C-alpha positions as CSV (number, residue, x, y, z in Angstrom):
1,M,15.5,-67.0,12.1
2,G,15.9,-69.3,15.0
3,L,14.4,-72.5,13.7
4,E,14.3,-75.6,16.0
5,F,14.1,-79.2,14.9
6,H,14.8,-82.7,16.2
7,G,17.4,-84.4,14.0
8,Y,19.6,-87.4,13.9
9,H,23.1,-86.1,13.3
10,G,26.4,-86.9,14.8
11,L,29.3,-89.4,15.0
12,H,28.1,-91.4,18.1
13,P,25.6,-94.2,17.8
14,E,23.5,-92.7,20.6
15,E,23.1,-89.4,18.6
16,R,21.9,-91.3,15.5
17,A,19.6,-93.5,17.5
18,F,17.9,-90.9,19.8
19,G,18.6,-87.7,18.0
20,A,18.9,-84.2,19.5
21,R,17.5,-80.7,19.2
22,Y,19.1,-78.5,16.6
23,I,18.7,-74.8,16.2
24,V,19.3,-73.2,12.8
25,D,19.9,-69.4,12.4
26,V,19.6,-68.1,8.9
27,E,20.7,-64.5,8.3
28,M,20.0,-63.2,4.8
29,E,21.1,-60.0,3.1
30,L,19.1,-59.2,0.0
31,Q,18.9,-56.6,-2.7
32,L,15.5,-55.1,-2.1
33,S,13.3,-52.7,-3.9
34,S,10.5,-50.6,-2.5
35,E,8.0,-53.0,-4.0
36,D,5.6,-54.3,-1.4
37,A,5.1,-57.8,-2.7
38,L,6.3,-61.2,-1.7
39,S,7.9,-61.7,-5.1
40,A,10.3,-58.8,-4.3
41,T,11.8,-60.7,-1.4
42,I,12.2,-64.3,-0.1
43,D,9.3,-66.3,1.3
44,Y,10.4,-67.2,4.8
45,S,8.0,-70.1,4.9
46,A,9.8,-71.7,1.9
47,V,13.1,-71.1,3.7
48,Y,11.7,-72.8,6.8
49,A,10.5,-75.8,4.7
50,L,13.9,-76.2,3.0
51,V,15.7,-76.1,6.4
52,R,13.3,-78.4,8.0
53,R,13.6,-81.0,5.3
54,E,17.4,-80.9,5.4
55,V,17.7,-81.1,9.2
56,T,15.0,-83.8,9.7
57,E,15.2,-86.0,6.6
58,T,19.0,-86.1,6.0
59,R,21.7,-87.4,8.3
60,Y,25.1,-85.8,8.7
61,N,28.1,-86.7,10.8
62,L,29.1,-83.1,11.3
63,I,27.0,-80.0,11.9
64,E,29.6,-78.2,9.8
65,A,28.5,-80.3,6.8
66,L,24.8,-79.6,7.6
67,A,25.5,-75.8,7.7
68,A,27.5,-75.9,4.5
69,R,24.7,-77.9,2.7
70,L,22.0,-75.5,3.9
71,A,24.0,-72.5,2.7
72,E,24.6,-74.1,-0.7
73,K,21.0,-75.0,-1.2
74,L,19.7,-71.5,-0.1
75,M,22.2,-69.7,-2.3
76,V,21.3,-71.8,-5.3
77,R,17.5,-71.4,-4.8
78,Y,17.4,-67.7,-4.0
79,A,19.2,-65.4,-6.5
80,K,18.2,-62.3,-4.4
81,L,20.6,-63.4,-1.7
82,V,23.7,-61.2,-1.6
83,R,25.2,-62.6,1.6
84,L,24.1,-65.5,3.8
85,T,25.1,-66.8,7.2
86,V,23.9,-70.2,8.4
87,R,24.5,-71.2,12.0
88,V,23.7,-74.7,13.2
89,H,23.5,-75.0,17.0
90,K,23.7,-78.3,18.9
91,P,22.6,-77.5,22.4
92,H,23.9,-79.8,25.1
93,A,26.3,-81.6,22.7
94,P,27.7,-84.9,24.2
95,L,31.0,-83.6,25.3
96,P,32.8,-84.1,28.7
97,G,31.6,-81.4,31.1
98,V,28.7,-79.0,30.9
99,V,28.2,-77.7,27.4
100,R,25.4,-75.2,26.9
101,D,25.8,-74.8,23.1
102,I,28.1,-75.5,20.2
103,Y,27.6,-74.3,16.7
104,A,29.0,-74.3,13.2
105,E,28.8,-71.1,11.1
106,V,29.0,-70.8,7.3
107,V,29.0,-67.5,5.4
108,R,28.5,-67.3,1.7
109,Q,28.5,-64.2,-0.5
110,R,27.9,-63.6,-4.1
111,E,30.8,-62.2,-6.2
């Protein structure tokens, strides 16, 4: 999932005032059955809503903290998740020089 949002994260006052575009990748590994029903999997629209709320309604200094919080919330909410990778991209981060993209990646796995 490559989900895009406008959020207000960062350490610099300009980032918190003007915000920036964030892209969130969510890779989910599930235990699946052959059942052809939404109840047998994870509702992607619910995942989208959870990620949207966290990115747009909460402020973080670090994208690492945002990625970790998203992973925590998703693992708690969805027992079917076996392994989860969350990547939070911050395109054109305010760094000296030309920066196309930076990202923080968090991986969680059930024991």
